[in-house]
C-alpha positions in Angstrom: 56.5 34.0 131.2 57.1 37.8 132.4 57.9 40.5 130.0 60.7 41.2 132.2 61.9 37.6 132.6 62.2 37.6 129.1 63.8 40.5 128.5 66.6 39.0 130.9 66.5 35.6 128.5 67.2 37.7 126.1 69.8 39.9 127.4 71.9 36.6 128.5 71.5 34.9 124.8 72.8 38.1 123.5 75.9 38.0 125.7 76.9 34.5 125.2 76.4 34.4 121.4 79.6 37.0 122.0 81.8 33.8 122.8 82.3 30.4 121.6 80.4 28.2 120.9 77.4 30.3 121.6 78.3 32.4 118.4 78.1 29.0 116.4 74.5 27.9 117.5 71.3 28.1 116.7 69.0 31.1 118.3 66.5 28.5 119.5 69.1 26.4 121.3 71.1 29.4 122.7 67.7 31.0 124.8 66.7 27.0 125.9 70.4 27.5 127.7 69.3 31.0 129.2 66.4 29.9 130.9 68.1 26.9 132.5 70.8 29.1 133.6 71.3 30.2 137.2 74.0 33.1 138.5 76.1 32.0 141.1 78.9 34.4 143.1 82.3 33.8 144.3 84.9 35.7 145.8 88.2 36.2 145.3 89.9 32.9 146.1 86.7 31.1 146.5 86.9 27.3 145.4 84.3 27.0 142.6 85.1 23.8 141.8 87.3 20.7 143.1 87.6 17.1 143.4 86.1 17.4 146.7 83.0 18.9 145.5 82.0 15.7 143.3 78.9 16.1 144.0 78.6 19.4 142.7 80.2 19.4 139.7 78.2 21.6 137.1 78.9 23.7 134.0 80.2 27.1 134.1 79.9 29.8 132.1 82.1 32.8 133.3 80.6 36.3 132.9 82.6 38.2 134.8 86.0 38.0 136.6 89.2 35.5 136.2 88.8 31.5 137.2 92.2 29.8 137.5 92.8 26.3 137.1 95.6 24.5 139.2 96.1 21.5 141.9 97.9 24.4 144.1 97.6 27.2 146.3 99.0 30.4 144.7 101.5 30.3 147.3 102.6 26.8 147.0 103.2 27.3 143.4 107.0 26.2 142.2 109.0 29.2 141.3 108.3 29.6 137.4 105.2 27.5 136.8 102.3 29.0 134.5 98.9 28.7 135.9 96.1 28.4 134.0 93.6 30.9 133.3 89.5 31.0 132.1 87.9 34.7 131.6 84.8 36.1 130.4 83.0 34.0 128.5 85.3 30.6 129.0 83.6 28.1 130.3 84.8 24.3 132.0 84.4 21.6 133.1 84.1 20.0 129.6 85.5 17.1 129.7 84.7 15.6 133.4 80.8 16.5 132.2 81.3 14.3 129.0 82.8 11.3 131.2 80.7 12.1 134.2 83.8 11.7 136.2 84.8 14.6 139.4 87.6 17.3 138.5 90.7 16.7 138.4 91.8 19.9 139.3 90.8 22.4 141.7 89.2 26.0 139.6 89.6 29.1 142.2 88.1 32.0 141.9 91.4 34.8 140.7 88.9 37.9 141.7 85.5 38.4 142.4 83.7 35.8 139.6 80.1 35.6 138.3 79.2 32.7 136.6 76.4 31.2 134.3 75.5 27.9 136.1 74.0 24.6 134.5 73.3 21.4 135.8 75.1 18.8 134.6 72.2 16.8 133.2 71.0 19.9 131.6 74.6 20.0 129.9 74.1 16.6 128.5 70.6 17.5 127.3 72.3 20.6 125.6 75.1 18.1 123.8 72.4 16.4 122.1 69.8 19.2 121.2 72.7 21.1 119.7 75.4 19.7 116.9 77.6 23.0 117.5 77.7 22.4 121.1 78.3 18.9 121.4 81.0 19.4 118.5 82.9 22.2 120.7 83.0 20.0 123.3 84.3 17.2 122.0 86.8 18.8 119.6 87.0 22.2 121.6 90.1 23.4 120.1 89.4 21.5 116.5 86.4 23.5 116.3 87.9 26.7 117.5 91.0 26.7 114.8 87.8 26.3 112.0 86.1 29.2 113.1 89.5 31.4 113.4 90.6 29.7 109.6 87.4 30.8 108.2 88.4 34.7 109.7 91.7 34.0 107.7 90.0 33.2 104.4 87.6 36.1 105.2 90.5 38.5 105.4 92.5 37.6 102.9 90.0 37.6 100.1 86.5 38.7 99.5 85.9 35.8 97.3 87.0 33.4 99.4 84.1 31.8 99.7 84.5 30.9 95.6 88.0 29.3 96.3 89.4 25.9 96.4 90.3 24.8 100.0 93.0 22.3 99.6 91.8 20.0 101.9 88.8 19.3 99.4 89.3 15.4 97.6 90.8 15.6 94.2 86.9 14.2 93.6 85.5 17.5 94.1 87.3 19.6 92.4 87.5 17.1 89.0 85.8 19.9 86.2 84.9 18.0 83.6 84.8 13.9 82.2 88.5 13.2 80.9 89.2 13.8 77.2 90.8 10.2 76.2 92.1 8.9 72.8 93.2 4.9 72.1 96.7 4.8 71.8 96.7 3.9 68.4 95.2 6.7 67.6 97.5 9.5 65.3 98.8 12.5 66.6 97.1 14.6 64.1 93.6 12.9 65.7 94.8 13.5 69.1 95.5 17.0 68.3 92.0 17.9 66.7 90.4 16.1 70.0 92.6 18.4 72.3 91.4 21.5 69.5 88.1 19.8 69.9 87.4 20.1 73.3 89.3 22.6 74.4 92.0 20.8 76.4 95.6 21.4 77.3 96.3 17.1 78.2 94.9 14.2 76.8 95.1 11.0 77.6 95.5 7.6 75.7 93.7 4.7 77.6 93.1 0.9 76.8 90.0 -0.3 78.7 90.0 3.1 80.7 93.3 2.1 81.9 95.7 5.4 81.0 97.9 4.3 79.1 100.0 7.9 78.7 99.3 11.7 78.2 100.0 14.3 75.9 100.5 17.7 76.9 100.8 20.9 74.8 104.1 21.3 76.3 104.7 18.3 74.9 103.1 19.1 71.4 105.7 22.0 71.6 108.8 19.8 72.4 108.2 16.2 71.2 106.1 17.0 68.0 106.4 20.4 66.4 110.3 21.4 67.1 111.0 17.3 66.3 109.2 17.4 62.9 107.3 14.6 64.2 104.9 12.7 61.7 101.3 13.5 62.3 100.2 10.4 61.3 102.3 8.1 63.7 100.4 6.7 66.8 99.6 9.4 69.6 101.7 7.0 72.3 105.1 7.2 70.5 105.5 11.0 71.6 103.7 10.6 74.9 104.6 10.3 78.3 104.3 7.1 79.9 105.4 7.5 83.4 101.8 8.3 84.8 101.5 10.3 88.5 98.2 8.8 89.0 96.0 9.2 92.3 92.6 8.0 93.7 89.3 10.2 94.1 89.6 10.5 97.6 92.9 12.1 97.9 93.5 15.3 99.1 93.8 18.3 96.7 97.1 19.0 98.9 98.4 15.5 97.4 98.3 16.8 93.8 100.5 20.1 94.5 102.9 17.6 95.7 103.2 15.9 93.1 103.1 18.6 91.1 106.2 20.2 92.8 107.9 17.1 93.4 108.2 16.1 90.0 108.3 19.3 87.8 104.5 18.3 86.2 101.5 20.3 85.3 98.7 17.1 85.2 98.2 14.7 87.8 95.6 11.6 86.7 92.6 10.5 88.7 91.9 6.8 88.9 90.0 4.3 90.7 90.8 0.7 90.6 93.1 1.8 87.9 90.4 3.1 85.8 90.6 6.8 84.6 88.2 8.8 86.1 89.2 12.3 85.9 92.4 14.6 85.1 93.8 17.9 87.4 95.4 20.3 86.2 97.7 23.2 88.1 95.1 25.2 86.4 92.2 23.8 88.4 94.2 23.7 92.2 95.6 27.5 91.0 93.3 29.4 89.4 93.5 32.3 92.0 97.2 32.3 91.9 100.1 34.1 89.6 102.2 31.5 90.7 102.1 28.1 89.9 103.8 25.0 91.8 105.2 23.4 88.3 106.3 26.6 87.2 108.3 27.4 90.5 109.4 23.9 90.8 110.6 23.4 86.7 112.1 26.8 87.3 114.0 25.7 89.9 115.3 22.2 88.0 116.0 24.3 84.9 117.7 27.2 87.2 121.6 28.0 85.6 122.4 30.7 87.9 122.4 32.1 91.1 119.8 35.1 90.1 117.2 32.8 88.7 117.0 30.8 91.6 116.6 33.5 93.8 113.1 34.7 91.9 112.3 31.8 92.7 112.7 32.2 96.1 110.9 34.7 95.9 108.3 33.1 93.9 107.7 30.5 96.8 106.6 33.3 99.6 104.2 34.8 96.8 103.0 31.3 96.4 102.6 30.2 100.1 100.7 34.1 99.7 98.3 32.6 97.7 97.7 29.3 99.5 96.9 30.7 102.9 94.1 32.7 100.9 93.0 29.1 99.7 92.6 27.8 103.5 95.8 25.9 103.4 96.2 24.3 106.7 99.7 24.6 108.0 101.0 21.3 107.9 100.4 20.9 104.2 101.7 24.7 103.9 105.2 24.1 105.5 105.0 21.0 103.9 105.4 22.6 100.6 107.4 25.4 101.8 109.9 22.9 102.8 109.2 20.6 99.2 110.2 23.6 97.4 113.1 24.9 99.6 114.7 21.7 98.9 114.5 21.6 95.5 116.3 24.7 95.9 118.8 23.9 97.8 118.9 21.1 95.5 119.6 22.8 92.7 122.0 24.6 94.1 124.3 21.8 95.3 123.8 20.3 91.3 125.1 23.5 90.1 128.2 23.6 92.8 128.6 20.3 92.0 129.6 20.5 87.9 133.1 19.8 87.4 134.1 19.8 91.1 136.5 17.3 92.9 133.3 16.3 95.0 131.6 14.5 92.3 134.3 11.9 93.5 133.2 11.6 96.7 129.8 9.7 98.0 128.0 12.4 100.2 124.6 13.6 101.8 123.4 16.8 102.2 122.1 16.4 105.5 118.7 19.1 106.2 118.6 19.9 110.2 115.7 21.4 112.3 113.2 23.0 111.3 114.2 21.7 107.1 114.6 18.5 108.5 111.0 18.5 110.2 109.3 19.8 107.1 108.1 22.7 109.1 109.4 26.1 107.8 107.8 29.1 107.7 108.7 32.4 106.1 111.6 32.8 108.1 114.0 30.5 108.6 117.5 30.1 108.8 120.5 27.8 108.0 120.7 24.4 109.5 122.1 21.7 107.4 125.4 19.5 107.8 126.9 16.8 105.6 127.8 12.9 106.0 130.4 11.5 103.8 131.4 7.7 103.2 135.1 6.5 103.5 136.2 4.2 101.3 138.9 1.2 101.9 142.0 3.9 104.6 140.9 7.1 103.1 141.7 10.0 105.6 138.1 11.7 106.8 140.3 14.6 107.0 141.5 15.0 103.4 137.4 14.4 102.5 136.9 16.9 104.4 139.4 19.5 103.4 137.6 19.1 99.6 134.2 19.3 101.0 134.5 22.7 102.9 135.1 24.6 100.1 132.2 23.4 98.4 130.1 23.5 101.1 131.0 26.8 101.9 129.8 28.2 98.4 126.9 26.8 99.1 125.9 28.4 102.1 126.8 31.9 100.6 124.6 31.0 98.0 121.4 29.9 99.9 121.7 32.7 101.8 121.8 35.5 98.9 118.8 33.6 98.5 116.9 34.5 101.5 118.0 32.3 104.1 120.5 33.5 106.4 123.3 31.8 107.6 122.7 30.2 110.6 124.0 32.3 114.0 125.0 29.0 115.8 127.5 27.7 112.6 125.7 24.6 112.4 126.1 24.6 108.7 128.0 21.7 106.4 130.7 24.4 105.9 131.7 24.2 110.1 134.3 21.4 109.8 132.6 20.0 113.3 129.7 19.2 111.0 131.0 17.7 108.0 131.6 13.9 109.0 132.0 10.7 107.8 129.4 8.3 109.5 131.4 6.8 111.9 132.2 10.3 113.3 129.1 11.3 113.1 127.8 7.9 115.2 131.0 8.6 117.7 129.0 12.2 118.0 125.5 11.5 118.1 127.0 8.4 121.1 128.8 11.5 123.3 125.9 13.3 123.2 123.8 10.3 124.4 125.9 8.3 127.0 128.0 12.1 127.7 126.3 15.1 127.1 126.4 17.9 129.4 123.3 19.2 130.1 124.3 22.7 127.9 125.8 20.3 125.0 122.5 18.7 125.2 120.6 22.0 124.6 122.7 23.2 121.6 122.5 19.5 119.7 118.9 19.1 119.5 117.9 19.8 116.3 120.9 17.2 115.1 118.4 15.3 115.8 116.2 16.2 113.6 118.3 15.1 110.5 116.9 14.1 107.5 118.6 13.3 103.9 118.1 15.7 101.6 120.7 15.1 98.6 123.1 12.5 97.4 123.3 9.1 99.0 120.8 8.5 101.1 122.2 5.3 102.7 124.4 7.3 104.5 121.0 9.7 106.5 119.4 6.3 106.4 122.0 4.1 108.0 123.0 7.0 111.0 118.5 7.3 111.4 118.9 3.1 112.2 122.1 3.6 114.2 120.4 6.2 116.5 117.0 4.1 116.6 118.7 2.1 118.3 120.8 3.8 120.5 119.0 6.8 122.3 116.3 4.3 123.9 118.7 2.6 126.0 120.4 5.6 128.0 117.3 7.1 130.3 119.8 9.6 131.7 120.1 11.0 128.6 116.3 11.1 127.5 116.4 12.9 131.3 118.4 15.2 130.4 116.7 16.1 127.7 113.6 16.3 129.4 114.8 18.2 132.2 116.3 21.3 129.4 112.8 20.7 127.2 110.6 21.9 130.5 112.6 25.0 131.1 110.9 26.5 128.2 107.3 26.9 130.1 104.6 28.1 127.4 103.6 31.7 128.7 100.3 31.5 130.5 100.1 34.2 132.6 98.8 34.3 136.3 97.5 38.4 136.0 97.1 38.8 132.9 96.2 35.7 129.6 99.6 35.8 128.8 103.5 36.5 130.1 105.3 39.0 127.6 108.5 40.1 127.4 109.3 43.9 127.6 108.2 44.5 123.9 104.4 42.9 125.2 105.1 40.1 122.8 105.2 36.3 122.7 108.1 34.5 120.7 106.0 32.2 118.7 108.5 29.6 117.9 110.7 29.8 121.4 107.8 29.2 123.1 104.8 28.3 121.0 106.1 25.5 118.9 109.8 24.7 120.4 107.9 23.0 123.6 105.7 20.6 121.6 109.0 20.3 119.2 111.2 19.1 122.2 108.1 17.0 123.7 107.5 15.2 120.4 111.3 14.6 120.4 111.8 13.1 123.0 109.1 10.3 123.5 110.1 9.5 119.5 113.7 9.0 120.9 112.2 6.9 124.1 110.2 4.8 121.3 112.7 4.1 118.8 110.7 6.2 116.6 111.5 7.2 113.0 109.7 10.4 112.0 111.5 13.4 112.2 108.2 15.8 111.8 106.8 16.6 115.0 103.3 15.8 114.0 104.4 12.2 112.8 106.2 11.9 116.1 103.3 12.7 118.1 101.2 10.3 115.6 104.0 7.4 115.9 104.3 7.7 120.1 100.5 7.4 120.6 100.2 3.6 120.8 103.2 2.7 122.5 103.2 5.4 125.5 99.7 4.5 125.2 98.3 8.6 124.8 94.2 8.5 123.8 93.8 9.7 120.3 91.9 12.6 121.1 94.8 14.0 123.5 96.9 13.3 120.3 94.8 15.0 117.7 94.4 18.0 120.8 98.5 18.2 120.5 98.6 18.2 116.6 95.9 20.9 116.7 97.2 23.3 118.6 100.9 22.8 117.4 99.3 23.6 114.1 97.5 26.8 115.0 100.6 28.4 116.2 102.3 27.3 113.0 99.2 29.0 111.3 99.5 32.2 113.5 103.3 32.1 112.6 102.5 32.2 108.7 100.3 34.6 109.2 102.6 36.9 111.2 105.6 36.4 108.5 103.3 37.4 105.6 101.9 40.6 107.0 105.1 41.2 108.2 106.3 40.5 104.9 104.0 42.8 102.9 105.1 46.1 105.3 108.7 45.3 104.5 109.6 44.5 108.4 112.2 42.4 109.3 110.5 38.7 109.5 110.7 37.7 113.2 108.2 35.5 115.6 107.4 37.8 117.8 103.5 38.9 118.4 101.7 41.0 120.5 99.1 39.5 121.9 96.8 42.5 122.4 97.1 42.9 118.2 94.9 39.2 117.8 91.2 39.3 118.3 89.6 37.7 120.7 88.9 34.3 118.8 92.5 34.4 118.4 93.6 35.0 121.7 91.3 32.3 123.1 92.6 29.7 120.6 96.3 30.9 121.5 95.6 30.0 125.3 93.7 26.9 124.3 96.9 25.7 122.5 99.8 27.0 125.1 97.2 24.9 127.7 97.6 21.8 125.1 101.7 22.2 125.4 101.7 22.3 129.3 99.9 18.9 129.1 102.0 17.8 127.0 105.2 19.0 129.1 103.2 17.5 132.2 103.5 13.9 130.7 106.8 14.5 129.9 107.7 15.8 133.5 106.0 13.4 134.9 107.5 10.4 132.6 110.9 11.7 133.5 110.5 12.5 137.2 111.3 15.7 136.2 
């Protein structure tokens, strides 16, 4: 090979290595690819690839210019439609090449375009040579998301490589063999063993089956303050209601258990036998604020000021978890769980000496809280459902409940959850209803709702019992599971409304932006997934309210491939992660929290993933349109 030819191959490899997935591939494989590539030119509006050119299907990498993907000519595109654009460094058509089939849409030059071209045979050979390339081709958005996650962690902490990932299995973070004793050991013996081994918890076992746990907190409250005889069996002062998880469970599950139960230790058992103890310190050794500390403080709070501080601690905890690499699904669940605890404690404090104690009611979480998808920027969406006994008048019970609900809404506002601008709150008489009244309300939406009525009602379908008589909320959900699938007109109207909100992909630029040159990550990013998942879930009589769980739930009944479902979920999670990062940055800079981001402020990798995420939203909307003939 001549020196000139070798220099050209090196330069091509250098250029490719600026983009994913080539930046993750071994140098020898990138050089192999560069040797095999040919360079093609396409004039503006020329067809690069189409179903009619099946015999010319090749692997393309854009060197310069813009390629537009779409089945129609620009002049025939419906008003407001979003074109999918591919720019420098992007490649296509992965799915067709992997499946050895023609492409299903047309690729057309949106400007003068130069493309690197690789034969289909060499493309398949490269997937066998390079694990990184194969991984990208089969898990495209997941692969990009993992790269972005590494950058995020590095940005939050220089020591990110030392931080414990919340996706790790518990077996990977067990620090030592568990220190155990017999249930018959004396308290004195157990305390001495804790001192000798430098541990904060002692587990009593019988044939390696845990029977109880004694923590330093128990020592203070159950031994020292109670002046308990130290020669008594230790099992008598131990906690015997044990929280156990298997070794393969993720650290995230232990974190949730600590948050929900206000505990500091979780036992790791394999087929019932103790194999380790995970403490809060093990999970959050780098954090200044711990889960159990926050949840315990909330549970024991007696004043609103204490709860306001807990709300601030929740935000700090979220930032620390971002630094540890916790993914968006887990983080939003934990934020919502802690917010649930805070709301519950406000309700409990308001119930003290209140006539509402005599009413059987359930506080409903709606919207993002109902879906377990709260971020750091969320207002209130809630309601009340109450039971009627004998011939009770719902108006009379409502008169008692509304002032109570108003105090709760105001207290939540002081804790950083703004009052809902649309007045979707329990203090609104329209959303403080008996079970029968709620059924009648949903019945009107399903069978008689006008399009605009349905547009403003969607978050109510995400309701979840949060506090009180949960059976009331469960009964309403069961009723809805039967009623919603029966009316195709209702589902069609929901689909029409959902498809008015298109992902902001542009024809001239990557993204369509507003006057402030920004994208609304909630309205135009998250909402298309939320709306589509809700409609499909209602159509199949689904029981879930969480968007990801809804998507997973509909896969089998709607015959959607697991690969497509995974891609939808990964796209949704990336946009959620971007929102969390945006809110944290705004919080740190003392700015008002919004969901609007200027795409020019994103790095190249994040811009590319965001485009891919919007494409997945567009694909999901296409199925919605086909299924409901919109």
